[in-house]
C-alpha positions in Angstrom: 38.0 -34.4 -5.2 36.7 -31.8 -7.8 38.6 -28.4 -8.5 35.3 -26.9 -6.8 35.8 -28.9 -3.9 39.3 -27.4 -3.1 37.7 -23.8 -3.0 35.2 -25.3 -0.3 35.5 -24.1 3.5 33.9 -26.6 6.0 30.7 -24.9 6.0 30.4 -25.4 2.2 31.4 -21.8 1.4 32.6 -21.0 -1.7 35.7 -19.0 -1.7 36.6 -18.1 -5.7 40.0 -18.7 -7.0 42.7 -15.7 -5.9 45.6 -14.6 -4.6 46.9 -11.5 -2.5 49.4 -8.4 -3.0 53.1 -9.3 -1.6 53.0 -6.0 -0.6 49.0 -4.7 1.2 48.0 -8.2 1.9 44.6 -6.9 -0.3 42.8 -9.9 -2.2 42.6 -9.6 -6.4 42.9 -12.1 -9.6 44.9 -14.1 -10.1 45.8 -12.6 -13.0 47.5 -10.0 -11.2 50.7 -9.9 -9.7 49.7 -6.6 -7.8 46.7 -5.1 -7.3 46.7 -1.6 -8.3 50.3 0.7 -10.0 50.7 1.7 -6.6 51.5 -0.8 -4.8 53.5 -2.0 -7.8 55.4 1.2 -7.7 56.4 1.4 -4.5 58.0 -2.6 -4.0 60.1 -1.3 -7.3 61.4 1.8 -5.6 62.0 -0.5 -2.8 64.0 -3.2 -4.8 66.0 -0.2 -5.9 67.5 1.1 -3.1 67.8 -2.0 -1.8 70.0 -2.8 -4.8 72.1 0.4 -4.3 72.2 -0.3 -0.5 74.1 -3.2 -1.1 76.2 -2.2 -3.8 77.5 0.7 -1.7 77.7 -2.0 0.7 80.3 -3.9 -1.2 81.9 -1.0 -2.7 82.9 0.0 0.9 83.7 -3.1 2.1 86.1 -3.7 -1.2 87.7 0.1 -0.6 88.7 -1.0 2.8 90.0 -3.9 2.3 92.0 -2.6 -0.9 93.1 0.4 1.7 94.4 -2.7 3.9 96.5 -4.5 1.2 98.3 -1.2 0.5 98.9 -0.7 4.0 100.1 -3.8 4.8 102.3 -3.4 0.7 104.0 0.0 2.5 104.9 -1.0 5.9 106.0 -4.4 5.5 109.4 -3.0 3.7 
């Protein structure tokens, strides 16, 4: 199989090597990671918000555990 055969469909039409944008699924060159700056910015903002949310959840969970331990120590004596 030549490198061109894997890019042809059953009817013989050629599909050039490409990939799709992870955010909007637009067709783009293989050398790019996102199709545009707006997609890259949107993904970056989404990742930052997700990271912040995860830190907040673990912080609240840690505070609840700390309060539970303190209450157990105070009321056990």
